A tleap script that builds the chain and sets N, CA, C and O, in Angstrom:
source leaprc.protein.ff14SB
mol = sequence {
  NMET SER ILE LYS SER ILE VAL PHE MET SER
  SER LEU ALA LEU PHE ALA SER TYR ALA PRO
  ALA GLY PHE CYS ALA GLY ALA PRO LYS ALA
  ALA ASP VAL ILE GLY THR PRO ALA PRO GLY
  SER LYS PHE ALA LYS ILE GLN VAL GLY MET
  HIE SER LYS GLN ILE MET ASP LEU ILE GLY
  PRO PRO THR ASP GLN LYS VAL TYR MET THR
  GLY LYS ALA TRP ILE PRO PHE HIE PHE GLY
  GLY ASP ASN SER ARG THR GLU TYR HIE TYR
  LYS GLY GLU GLY VAL LEU THR PHE SER ASN
  GLY GLY MET GLY ASN ILE GLY SER MET LYS
  LEU ILE ARG ILE LYS VAL ASP THR GLN GLU
  SER GLY TYR ILE CGLN
}
set mol.1.N position { -19.942 -5.837 -0.090 }
set mol.1.CA position { -18.853 -5.054 0.464 }
set mol.1.C position { -19.436 -4.122 1.526 }
set mol.1.O position { -20.492 -3.520 1.332 }
set mol.2.N position { -18.737 -4.018 2.635 }
set mol.2.CA position { -19.247 -3.192 3.728 }
set mol.2.C position { -18.935 -1.717 3.485 }
set mol.2.O position { -18.094 -1.363 2.659 }
set mol.3.N position { -19.629 -0.888 4.220 }
set mol.3.CA position { -19.428 0.572 4.131 }
set mol.3.C position { -17.991 0.917 4.513 }
set mol.3.O position { -17.385 1.793 3.896 }
set mol.4.N position { -17.431 0.235 5.532 }
set mol.4.CA position { -16.057 0.509 5.960 }
set mol.4.C position { -15.072 0.214 4.826 }
set mol.4.O position { -14.119 0.962 4.610 }
set mol.5.N position { -15.311 -0.871 4.113 }
set mol.5.CA position { -14.427 -1.228 2.992 }
set mol.5.C position { -14.495 -0.183 1.887 }
set mol.5.O position { -13.468 0.177 1.312 }
set mol.6.N position { -15.674 0.298 1.590 }
set mol.6.CA position { -15.844 1.309 0.548 }
set mol.6.C position { -15.150 2.604 0.937 }
set mol.6.O position { -14.475 3.224 0.116 }
set mol.7.N position { -15.314 3.012 2.193 }
set mol.7.CA position { -14.664 4.236 2.672 }
set mol.7.C position { -13.144 4.065 2.634 }
set mol.7.O position { -12.429 4.978 2.222 }
set mol.8.N position { -12.654 2.913 3.056 }
set mol.8.CA position { -11.219 2.656 3.043 }
set mol.8.C position { -10.666 2.700 1.617 }
set mol.8.O position { -9.639 3.335 1.378 }
set mol.9.N position { -11.325 2.041 0.674 }
set mol.9.CA position { -10.867 2.019 -0.723 }
set mol.9.C position { -10.909 3.427 -1.326 }
set mol.9.O position { -10.007 3.807 -2.073 }
set mol.10.N position { -11.934 4.189 -1.012 }
set mol.10.CA position { -12.037 5.557 -1.508 }
set mol.10.C position { -10.901 6.416 -0.954 }
set mol.10.O position { -10.334 7.240 -1.672 }
set mol.11.N position { -10.575 6.223 0.318 }
set mol.11.CA position { -9.481 6.974 0.941 }
set mol.11.C position { -8.152 6.648 0.275 }
set mol.11.O position { -7.334 7.540 0.052 }
set mol.12.N position { -7.932 5.383 -0.044 }
set mol.12.CA position { -6.700 4.991 -0.724 }
set mol.12.C position { -6.591 5.646 -2.098 }
set mol.12.O position { -5.531 6.147 -2.473 }
set mol.13.N position { -7.685 5.638 -2.839 }
set mol.13.CA position { -7.684 6.252 -4.175 }
set mol.13.C position { -7.416 7.748 -4.072 }
set mol.13.O position { -6.658 8.302 -4.869 }
set mol.14.N position { -8.029 8.393 -3.103 }
set mol.14.CA position { -7.830 9.827 -2.908 }
set mol.14.C position { -6.389 10.119 -2.514 }
set mol.14.O position { -5.788 11.057 -3.038 }
set mol.15.N position { -5.825 9.339 -1.607 }
set mol.15.CA position { -4.441 9.521 -1.180 }
set mol.15.C position { -3.491 9.334 -2.362 }
set mol.15.O position { -2.566 10.127 -2.540 }
set mol.16.N position { -3.704 8.311 -3.156 }
set mol.16.CA position { -2.825 8.024 -4.296 }
set mol.16.C position { -2.840 9.165 -5.305 }
set mol.16.O position { -1.813 9.459 -5.918 }
set mol.17.N position { -3.980 9.807 -5.483 }
set mol.17.CA position { -4.058 10.874 -6.477 }
set mol.17.C position { -3.368 12.156 -6.018 }
set mol.17.O position { -3.040 13.007 -6.844 }
set mol.18.N position { -3.146 12.305 -4.722 }
set mol.18.CA position { -2.489 13.505 -4.207 }
set mol.18.C position { -1.106 13.233 -3.639 }
set mol.18.O position { -0.521 14.110 -3.003 }
set mol.19.N position { -0.570 12.034 -3.856 }
set mol.19.CA position { 0.756 11.705 -3.348 }
set mol.19.C position { 1.809 12.558 -4.041 }
set mol.19.O position { 1.690 12.822 -5.238 }
set mol.20.N position { 2.839 12.994 -3.317 }
set mol.20.CA position { 3.898 13.784 -3.949 }
set mol.20.C position { 4.604 12.990 -5.033 }
set mol.20.O position { 4.612 11.760 -4.996 }
set mol.21.N position { 5.198 13.682 -5.999 }
set mol.21.CA position { 5.816 13.029 -7.155 }
set mol.21.C position { 6.870 12.005 -6.752 }
set mol.21.O position { 6.939 10.939 -7.364 }
set mol.22.N position { 7.681 12.285 -5.758 }
set mol.22.CA position { 8.741 11.376 -5.351 }
set mol.22.C position { 8.245 10.193 -4.541 }
set mol.22.O position { 9.016 9.268 -4.282 }
set mol.23.N position { 6.983 10.192 -4.132 }
set mol.23.CA position { 6.438 9.143 -3.295 }
set mol.23.C position { 6.201 7.869 -4.082 }
set mol.23.O position { 6.393 6.776 -3.547 }
set mol.24.N position { 5.796 7.975 -5.316 }
set mol.24.CA position { 5.442 6.821 -6.132 }
set mol.24.C position { 6.696 6.158 -6.676 }
set mol.24.O position { 7.656 6.830 -7.054 }
set mol.25.N position { 6.676 4.830 -6.710 }
set mol.25.CA position { 7.817 4.099 -7.270 }
set mol.25.C position { 7.975 4.457 -8.738 }
set mol.25.O position { 6.990 4.583 -9.466 }
set mol.26.N position { 9.195 4.618 -9.161 }
set mol.26.CA position { 9.450 4.935 -10.564 }
set mol.26.C position { 9.331 6.406 -10.899 }
set mol.26.O position { 9.495 6.785 -12.058 }
set mol.27.N position { 9.053 7.237 -9.924 }
set mol.27.CA position { 8.948 8.674 -10.192 }
set mol.27.C position { 10.321 9.218 -10.546 }
set mol.27.O position { 11.321 8.790 -9.970 }
set mol.28.N position { 10.385 10.148 -11.479 }
set mol.28.CA position { 11.688 10.661 -11.883 }
set mol.28.C position { 12.353 11.461 -10.778 }
set mol.28.O position { 11.685 12.099 -9.965 }
set mol.29.N position { 13.674 11.418 -10.759 }
set mol.29.CA position { 14.430 12.233 -9.817 }
set mol.29.C position { 14.449 13.662 -10.341 }
set mol.29.O position { 14.104 13.917 -11.494 }
set mol.30.N position { 14.856 14.588 -9.485 }
set mol.30.CA position { 14.882 15.995 -9.885 }
set mol.30.C position { 15.780 16.206 -11.098 }
set mol.30.O position { 15.410 16.941 -12.013 }
set mol.31.N position { 16.938 15.581 -11.121 }
set mol.31.CA position { 17.849 15.733 -12.261 }
set mol.31.C position { 18.315 14.347 -12.682 }
set mol.31.O position { 19.303 13.836 -12.157 }
set mol.32.N position { 17.616 13.746 -13.615 }
set mol.32.CA position { 17.907 12.393 -14.048 }
set mol.32.C position { 18.659 12.436 -15.374 }
set mol.32.O position { 18.050 12.504 -16.442 }
set mol.33.N position { 19.989 12.396 -15.295 }
set mol.33.CA position { 20.842 12.393 -16.483 }
set mol.33.C position { 21.668 11.124 -16.442 }
set mol.33.O position { 22.418 10.890 -15.495 }
set mol.34.N position { 21.527 10.308 -17.472 }
set mol.34.CA position { 22.261 9.059 -17.554 }
set mol.34.C position { 23.349 9.234 -18.605 }
set mol.34.O position { 23.055 9.423 -19.785 }
set mol.35.N position { 24.582 9.172 -18.184 }
set mol.35.CA position { 25.704 9.384 -19.094 }
set mol.35.C position { 26.122 10.841 -19.123 }
set mol.35.O position { 25.495 11.698 -18.499 }
set mol.36.N position { 27.196 11.110 -19.861 }
set mol.36.CA position { 27.718 12.475 -19.983 }
set mol.36.C position { 27.753 12.867 -21.448 }
set mol.36.O position { 28.436 12.223 -22.244 }
set mol.37.N position { 27.020 13.924 -21.821 }
set mol.37.CA position { 27.055 14.366 -23.224 }
set mol.37.C position { 28.451 14.857 -23.617 }
set mol.37.O position { 29.123 15.528 -22.833 }
set mol.38.N position { 28.874 14.522 -24.821 }
set mol.38.CA position { 30.170 14.987 -25.319 }
set mol.38.C position { 30.102 16.493 -25.543 }
set mol.38.O position { 29.071 17.009 -25.974 }
set mol.39.N position { 31.188 17.200 -25.254 }
set mol.39.CA position { 31.201 18.650 -25.510 }
set mol.39.C position { 30.892 18.929 -26.979 }
set mol.39.O position { 31.447 18.284 -27.868 }
set mol.40.N position { 30.019 19.878 -27.225 }
set mol.40.CA position { 29.634 20.239 -28.585 }
set mol.40.C position { 28.521 19.388 -29.175 }
set mol.40.O position { 28.051 19.668 -30.278 }
set mol.41.N position { 28.087 18.335 -28.448 }
set mol.41.CA position { 26.996 17.491 -28.955 }
set mol.41.C position { 25.652 18.188 -28.746 }
set mol.41.O position { 25.567 19.187 -28.031 }
set mol.42.N position { 24.614 17.658 -29.371 }
set mol.42.CA position { 23.271 18.237 -29.218 }
set mol.42.C position { 22.837 18.212 -27.752 }
set mol.42.O position { 22.303 19.196 -27.239 }
set mol.43.N position { 23.072 17.082 -27.084 }
set mol.43.CA position { 22.610 16.926 -25.705 }
set mol.43.C position { 23.380 17.822 -24.731 }
set mol.43.O position { 22.905 18.065 -23.621 }
set mol.44.N position { 24.552 18.316 -25.120 }
set mol.44.CA position { 25.314 19.216 -24.253 }
set mol.44.C position { 24.641 20.583 -24.157 }
set mol.44.O position { 24.942 21.359 -23.251 }
set mol.45.N position { 23.729 20.881 -25.087 }
set mol.45.CA position { 23.055 22.183 -25.122 }
set mol.45.C position { 21.781 22.229 -24.286 }
set mol.45.O position { 21.196 23.299 -24.115 }
set mol.46.N position { 21.345 21.090 -23.766 }
set mol.46.CA position { 20.057 21.042 -23.057 }
set mol.46.C position { 20.251 20.616 -21.613 }
set mol.46.O position { 21.318 20.139 -21.227 }
set mol.47.N position { 19.185 20.800 -20.810 }
set mol.47.CA position { 19.218 20.383 -19.415 }
set mol.47.C position { 17.826 19.982 -18.960 }
set mol.47.O position { 16.818 20.396 -19.534 }
set mol.48.N position { 17.795 19.162 -17.911 }
set mol.48.CA position { 16.532 18.714 -17.330 }
set mol.48.C position { 15.731 19.938 -16.896 }
set mol.48.O position { 16.285 20.879 -16.328 }
set mol.49.N position { 14.433 19.920 -17.163 }
set mol.49.CA position { 13.548 21.026 -16.788 }
set mol.49.C position { 13.133 21.887 -17.964 }
set mol.49.O position { 12.188 22.670 -17.861 }
set mol.50.N position { 13.842 21.748 -19.096 }
set mol.50.CA position { 13.482 22.533 -20.278 }
set mol.50.C position { 12.207 21.958 -20.908 }
set mol.50.O position { 11.870 20.793 -20.700 }
set mol.51.N position { 11.517 22.788 -21.671 }
set mol.51.CA position { 10.304 22.352 -22.353 }
set mol.51.C position { 10.626 21.883 -23.765 }
set mol.51.O position { 11.627 22.292 -24.353 }
set mol.52.N position { 9.770 21.026 -24.301 }
set mol.52.CA position { 10.017 20.405 -25.602 }
set mol.52.C position { 10.215 21.423 -26.722 }
set mol.52.O position { 11.042 21.207 -27.608 }
set mol.53.N position { 9.484 22.510 -26.700 }
set mol.53.CA position { 9.614 23.531 -27.745 }
set mol.53.C position { 11.008 24.164 -27.703 }
set mol.53.O position { 11.619 24.390 -28.747 }
set mol.54.N position { 11.508 24.449 -26.504 }
set mol.54.CA position { 12.857 25.001 -26.359 }
set mol.54.C position { 13.887 24.043 -26.948 }
set mol.54.O position { 14.800 24.454 -27.664 }
set mol.55.N position { 13.725 22.777 -26.637 }
set mol.55.CA position { 14.683 21.772 -27.096 }
set mol.55.C position { 14.637 21.628 -28.614 }
set mol.55.O position { 15.682 21.536 -29.259 }
set mol.56.N position { 13.443 21.607 -29.187 }
set mol.56.CA position { 13.314 21.505 -30.654 }
set mol.56.C position { 13.970 22.715 -31.311 }
set mol.56.O position { 14.617 22.571 -32.348 }
set mol.57.N position { 13.816 23.895 -30.732 }
set mol.57.CA position { 14.443 25.098 -31.286 }
set mol.57.C position { 15.976 25.012 -31.220 }
set mol.57.O position { 16.670 25.483 -32.121 }
set mol.58.N position { 16.495 24.401 -30.135 }
set mol.58.CA position { 17.948 24.314 -29.950 }
set mol.58.C position { 18.614 23.209 -30.777 }
set mol.58.O position { 19.640 23.440 -31.417 }
set mol.59.N position { 18.021 22.001 -30.760 }
set mol.59.CA position { 18.720 20.865 -31.378 }
set mol.59.C position { 17.955 20.205 -32.519 }
set mol.59.O position { 18.440 19.239 -33.108 }
set mol.60.N position { 16.785 20.705 -32.835 }
set mol.60.CA position { 16.026 20.154 -33.955 }
set mol.60.C position { 15.117 19.000 -33.549 }
set mol.60.O position { 15.102 18.582 -32.392 }
set mol.61.N position { 14.362 18.495 -34.516 }
set mol.61.CA position { 13.404 17.428 -34.223 }
set mol.61.C position { 14.100 16.083 -34.001 }
set mol.61.O position { 15.214 15.870 -34.481 }
set mol.62.N position { 13.445 15.183 -33.276 }
set mol.62.CA position { 14.025 13.856 -33.049 }
set mol.62.C position { 13.930 12.995 -34.317 }
set mol.62.O position { 13.166 13.293 -35.235 }
set mol.63.N position { 14.714 11.939 -34.337 }
set mol.63.CA position { 14.650 10.974 -35.429 }
set mol.63.C position { 13.332 10.215 -35.357 }
set mol.63.O position { 12.702 9.954 -36.382 }
set mol.64.N position { 12.917 9.860 -34.136 }
set mol.64.CA position { 11.652 9.146 -33.911 }
set mol.64.C position { 11.160 9.486 -32.505 }
set mol.64.O position { 11.920 10.002 -31.685 }
set mol.65.N position { 9.898 9.200 -32.229 }
set mol.65.CA position { 9.355 9.461 -30.897 }
set mol.65.C position { 8.244 8.488 -30.573 }
set mol.65.O position { 7.654 7.882 -31.467 }
set mol.66.N position { 7.958 8.340 -29.273 }
set mol.66.CA position { 6.839 7.505 -28.840 }
set mol.66.C position { 6.211 8.111 -27.595 }
set mol.66.O position { 6.863 8.838 -26.845 }
set mol.67.N position { 4.943 7.803 -27.389 }
set mol.67.CA position { 4.187 8.276 -26.228 }
set mol.67.C position { 3.643 7.055 -25.505 }
set mol.67.O position { 3.178 6.110 -26.142 }
set mol.68.N position { 3.697 7.069 -24.173 }
set mol.68.CA position { 3.124 5.974 -23.397 }
set mol.68.C position { 2.489 6.525 -22.128 }
set mol.68.O position { 2.877 7.584 -21.633 }
set mol.69.N position { 1.514 5.798 -21.613 }
set mol.69.CA position { 0.789 6.191 -20.405 }
set mol.69.C position { 1.570 5.747 -19.170 }
set mol.69.O position { 2.248 4.720 -19.194 }
set mol.70.N position { 1.473 6.524 -18.097 }
set mol.70.CA position { 2.050 6.134 -16.808 }
set mol.70.C position { 0.923 5.594 -15.933 }
set mol.70.O position { -0.246 5.664 -16.313 }
set mol.71.N position { 1.263 5.066 -14.781 }
set mol.71.CA position { 0.255 4.549 -13.862 }
set mol.71.C position { -0.691 5.618 -13.352 }
set mol.71.O position { -1.821 5.320 -12.967 }
set mol.72.N position { -0.230 6.876 -13.348 }
set mol.72.CA position { -1.069 7.969 -12.856 }
set mol.72.C position { -2.296 8.181 -13.734 }
set mol.72.O position { -3.289 8.748 -13.279 }
set mol.73.N position { -2.241 7.740 -14.969 }
set mol.73.CA position { -3.380 7.905 -15.882 }
set mol.73.C position { -4.590 7.107 -15.411 }
set mol.73.O position { -5.723 7.423 -15.773 }
set mol.74.N position { -4.355 6.086 -14.616 }
set mol.74.CA position { -5.441 5.199 -14.184 }
set mol.74.C position { -5.931 5.492 -12.773 }
set mol.74.O position { -6.786 4.773 -12.254 }
set mol.75.N position { -5.405 6.536 -12.147 }
set mol.75.CA position { -5.860 6.908 -10.806 }
set mol.75.C position { -7.144 7.729 -10.943 }
set mol.75.O position { -7.139 8.772 -11.597 }
set mol.76.N position { -8.235 7.275 -10.340 }
set mol.76.CA position { -9.484 8.047 -10.437 }
set mol.76.C position { -9.317 9.441 -9.823 }
set mol.76.O position { -8.719 9.585 -8.757 }
set mol.77.N position { -9.826 10.423 -10.472 }
set mol.77.CA position { -9.831 11.807 -10.013 }
set mol.77.C position { -8.426 12.393 -9.869 }
set mol.77.O position { -8.219 13.300 -9.063 }
set mol.78.N position { -7.472 11.896 -10.628 }
set mol.78.CA position { -6.117 12.479 -10.627 }
set mol.78.C position { -6.076 13.548 -11.713 }
set mol.78.O position { -6.184 13.239 -12.900 }
set mol.79.N position { -5.922 14.795 -11.308 }
set mol.79.CA position { -5.915 15.897 -12.261 }
set mol.79.C position { -4.530 16.530 -12.381 }
set mol.79.O position { -4.372 17.580 -13.004 }
set mol.80.N position { -3.531 15.886 -11.782 }
set mol.80.CA position { -2.165 16.399 -11.858 }
set mol.80.C position { -1.504 15.998 -13.166 }
set mol.80.O position { -2.160 15.488 -14.074 }
set mol.81.N position { -0.216 16.230 -13.253 }
set mol.81.CA position { 0.531 15.932 -14.458 }
set mol.81.C position { 1.110 14.533 -14.457 }
set mol.81.O position { 0.791 13.713 -13.597 }
set mol.82.N position { 1.965 14.272 -15.431 }
set mol.82.CA position { 2.694 13.020 -15.594 }
set mol.82.C position { 1.773 11.831 -15.859 }
set mol.82.O position { 2.078 10.708 -15.459 }
set mol.83.N position { 0.654 12.074 -16.529 }
set mol.83.CA position { -0.238 10.979 -16.913 }
set mol.83.C position { 0.324 10.210 -18.094 }
set mol.83.O position { 0.014 9.033 -18.281 }
set mol.84.N position { 1.139 10.865 -18.881 }
set mol.84.CA position { 1.802 10.201 -20.000 }
set mol.84.C position { 3.179 10.808 -20.185 }
set mol.84.O position { 3.476 11.894 -19.687 }
set mol.85.N position { 4.006 10.086 -20.908 }
set mol.85.CA position { 5.365 10.550 -21.190 }
set mol.85.C position { 5.644 10.408 -22.680 }
set mol.85.O position { 5.068 9.564 -23.367 }
set mol.86.N position { 6.534 11.250 -23.150 }
set mol.86.CA position { 6.952 11.216 -24.546 }
set mol.86.C position { 8.462 11.055 -24.582 }
set mol.86.O position { 9.190 11.743 -23.865 }
set mol.87.N position { 8.922 10.144 -25.420 }
set mol.87.CA position { 10.353 9.945 -25.602 }
set mol.87.C position { 10.748 10.435 -26.982 }
set mol.87.O position { 10.105 10.092 -27.974 }
set mol.88.N position { 11.806 11.238 -27.048 }
set mol.88.CA position { 12.405 11.678 -28.306 }
set mol.88.C position { 13.693 10.873 -28.484 }
set mol.88.O position { 14.579 10.920 -27.632 }
set mol.89.N position { 13.793 10.147 -29.576 }
set mol.89.CA position { 14.989 9.365 -29.889 }
set mol.89.C position { 15.808 10.117 -30.928 }
set mol.89.O position { 15.312 10.433 -32.010 }
set mol.90.N position { 17.063 10.403 -30.597 }
set mol.90.CA position { 17.977 11.099 -31.497 }
set mol.90.C position { 19.097 10.139 -31.894 }
set mol.90.O position { 19.831 9.650 -31.035 }
set mol.91.N position { 19.227 9.873 -33.183 }
set mol.91.CA position { 20.252 8.958 -33.685 }
set mol.91.C position { 21.644 9.450 -33.283 }
set mol.91.O position { 22.001 10.606 -33.509 }
set mol.92.N position { 22.421 8.542 -32.680 }
set mol.92.CA position { 23.785 8.850 -32.277 }
set mol.92.C position { 23.916 9.735 -31.050 }
set mol.92.O position { 25.031 10.049 -30.636 }
set mol.93.N position { 22.796 10.145 -30.458 }
set mol.93.CA position { 22.822 11.024 -29.276 }
set mol.93.C position { 22.230 10.336 -28.045 }
set mol.93.O position { 22.862 10.314 -26.988 }
set mol.94.N position { 21.020 9.773 -28.170 }
set mol.94.CA position { 20.359 9.136 -27.043 }
set mol.94.C position { 18.867 9.408 -27.033 }
set mol.94.O position { 18.261 9.644 -28.079 }
set mol.95.N position { 18.271 9.374 -25.831 }
set mol.95.CA position { 16.823 9.492 -25.664 }
set mol.95.C position { 16.501 10.566 -24.630 }
set mol.95.O position { 17.114 10.620 -23.564 }
set mol.96.N position { 15.539 11.413 -24.956 }
set mol.96.CA position { 15.031 12.422 -24.031 }
set mol.96.C position { 13.628 12.005 -23.612 }
set mol.96.O position { 12.813 11.647 -24.463 }
set mol.97.N position { 13.334 12.045 -22.318 }
set mol.97.CA position { 12.013 11.676 -21.818 }
set mol.97.C position { 11.341 12.905 -21.229 }
set mol.97.O position { 11.917 13.603 -20.395 }
set mol.98.N position { 10.118 13.160 -21.673 }
set mol.98.CA position { 9.338 14.306 -21.226 }
set mol.98.C position { 8.121 13.829 -20.447 }
set mol.98.O position { 7.513 12.813 -20.784 }
set mol.99.N position { 7.773 14.573 -19.404 }
set mol.99.CA position { 6.530 14.355 -18.678 }
set mol.99.C position { 5.498 15.300 -19.268 }
set mol.99.O position { 5.726 16.506 -19.365 }
set mol.100.N position { 4.368 14.743 -19.659 }
set mol.100.CA position { 3.316 15.569 -20.246 }
set mol.100.C position { 2.512 16.245 -19.147 }
set mol.100.O position { 2.290 15.666 -18.084 }
set mol.101.N position { 2.081 17.463 -19.406 }
set mol.101.CA position { 1.391 18.293 -18.422 }
set mol.101.C position { 0.041 17.746 -17.994 }
set mol.101.O position { -0.510 16.837 -18.615 }
set mol.102.N position { -0.478 18.321 -16.919 }
set mol.102.CA position { -1.778 17.929 -16.389 }
set mol.102.C position { -2.892 18.818 -16.917 }
set mol.102.O position { -2.783 19.399 -17.997 }
set mol.103.N position { -3.952 18.913 -16.150 }
set mol.103.CA position { -5.148 19.640 -16.568 }
set mol.103.C position { -4.860 21.086 -16.980 }
set mol.103.O position { -5.390 21.552 -17.989 }
set mol.104.N position { -4.043 21.790 -16.229 }
set mol.104.CA position { -3.771 23.194 -16.540 }
set mol.104.C position { -2.649 23.390 -17.545 }
set mol.104.O position { -2.442 24.498 -18.038 }
set mol.105.N position { -1.924 22.319 -17.853 }
set mol.105.CA position { -0.762 22.419 -18.742 }
set mol.105.C position { -0.847 21.446 -19.904 }
set mol.105.O position { 0.158 20.838 -20.273 }
set mol.106.N position { -2.003 21.290 -20.476 }
set mol.106.CA position { -2.160 20.354 -21.590 }
set mol.106.C position { -1.243 20.792 -22.730 }
set mol.106.O position { -1.247 21.956 -23.132 }
set mol.107.N position { -0.471 19.860 -23.236 }
set mol.107.CA position { 0.445 20.158 -24.326 }
set mol.107.C position { 1.818 20.610 -23.868 }
set mol.107.O position { 2.726 20.752 -24.687 }
set mol.108.N position { 1.988 20.841 -22.565 }
set mol.108.CA position { 3.278 21.277 -22.037 }
set mol.108.C position { 4.092 20.042 -21.674 }
set mol.108.O position { 3.701 19.273 -20.796 }
set mol.109.N position { 5.221 19.849 -22.348 }
set mol.109.CA position { 6.070 18.701 -22.058 }
set mol.109.C position { 7.385 19.195 -21.468 }
set mol.109.O position { 8.092 20.002 -22.072 }
set mol.110.N position { 7.698 18.693 -20.275 }
set mol.110.CA position { 8.896 19.113 -19.548 }
set mol.110.C position { 9.895 17.958 -19.514 }
set mol.110.O position { 9.530 16.822 -19.211 }
set mol.111.N position { 11.155 18.254 -19.827 }
set mol.111.CA position { 12.207 17.233 -19.854 }
set mol.111.C position { 12.510 16.736 -18.449 }
set mol.111.O position { 12.837 17.524 -17.562 }
set mol.112.N position { 12.401 15.416 -18.249 }
set mol.112.CA position { 12.666 14.840 -16.935 }
set mol.112.C position { 13.853 13.877 -16.954 }
set mol.112.O position { 14.399 13.557 -15.898 }
set mol.113.N position { 14.263 13.408 -18.141 }
set mol.113.CA position { 15.373 12.454 -18.197 }
set mol.113.C position { 16.145 12.614 -19.501 }
set mol.113.O position { 15.566 12.742 -20.579 }
set mol.114.N position { 17.467 12.603 -19.371 }
set mol.114.CA position { 18.360 12.614 -20.525 }
set mol.114.C position { 19.178 11.334 -20.449 }
set mol.114.O position { 19.895 11.106 -19.474 }
set mol.115.N position { 19.072 10.500 -21.477 }
set mol.115.CA position { 19.860 9.270 -21.536 }
set mol.115.C position { 20.813 9.382 -22.722 }
set mol.115.O position { 20.401 9.283 -23.877 }
set mol.116.N position { 22.082 9.590 -22.419 }
set mol.116.CA position { 23.102 9.728 -23.455 }
set mol.116.C position { 23.494 8.332 -23.925 }
set mol.116.O position { 23.876 7.487 -23.115 }
set mol.117.N position { 23.400 8.086 -25.231 }
set mol.117.CA position { 23.744 6.787 -25.812 }
set mol.117.C position { 24.185 7.005 -27.259 }
set mol.117.O position { 23.353 7.165 -28.152 }
set mol.118.N position { 25.477 7.010 -27.476 }
set mol.118.CA position { 25.992 7.264 -28.835 }
set mol.118.C position { 25.670 6.112 -29.790 }
set mol.118.O position { 25.836 6.254 -31.001 }
set mol.119.N position { 25.217 4.986 -29.264 }
set mol.119.CA position { 24.831 3.841 -30.091 }
set mol.119.C position { 23.334 3.842 -30.427 }
set mol.119.O position { 22.842 2.922 -31.080 }
set mol.120.N position { 22.620 4.871 -29.979 }
set mol.120.CA position { 21.170 4.980 -30.234 }
set mol.120.C position { 20.894 4.978 -31.735 }
set mol.120.O position { 21.458 5.775 -32.485 }
set mol.121.N position { 20.014 4.066 -32.163 }
set mol.121.CA position { 19.672 3.965 -33.603 }
set mol.121.C position { 18.786 5.121 -34.049 }
set mol.121.O position { 18.745 5.473 -35.228 }
set mol.122.N position { 18.076 5.705 -33.081 }
set mol.122.CA position { 17.183 6.808 -33.422 }
set mol.122.C position { 15.781 6.343 -33.754 }
set mol.122.O position { 14.899 7.165 -33.999 }
set mol.123.N position { 15.561 5.039 -33.767 }
set mol.123.CA position { 14.251 4.509 -34.127 }
set mol.123.C position { 13.706 3.611 -33.015 }
set mol.123.O position { 14.454 2.935 -32.310 }
set mol.124.N position { 12.387 3.628 -32.884 }
set mol.124.CA position { 11.725 2.795 -31.877 }
set mol.124.C position { 11.873 1.333 -32.312 }
set mol.124.O position { 11.578 0.984 -33.455 }
set mol.125.N position { 12.323 0.505 -31.407 }
set mol.125.CA position { 12.537 -0.927 -31.718 }
set mol.125.C position { 11.252 -1.699 -31.633 }
set mol.125.O position { 11.242 -2.909 -31.862 }
savepdb mol mol.pdb
quit
C-alpha cells in the first residue's frame, strides 16, 4: 500500500469520527416520536431528550430491555457518544430508545426515540 493510500484512509477514518450526528445514515432526528401517546398513558409523561433516570422515576422500570452497539463503536479514535443504544420495552405502551453517553458521559442515557405501540408485548422477541 502506498503512502498516499495510507494518508487517504487515515483522513477518512478521522473525518468519520468527527462527522456531525445528522451526517451519518440512520442518525436519530432531533425529535423522533412514532405514534401518539394516549392521554394519561405512561408515554404521555415523557419527552425526547430526557435521561433514563428521570424516566424510571416518572413511569417505572421497563418490562424488558436490550443493549446493542451502533456503527460508531467501530470507528477508530471515536470518543463521542452514541456508541451503543438501550431499548426499554414497556408492555402495552411501546419502546423507548436511549443513546448511551460518550467518554465524558459514561452511564448517561438520553432518550432519542419514542415508539408508541399498544400491542407491544414488553419482551424482547
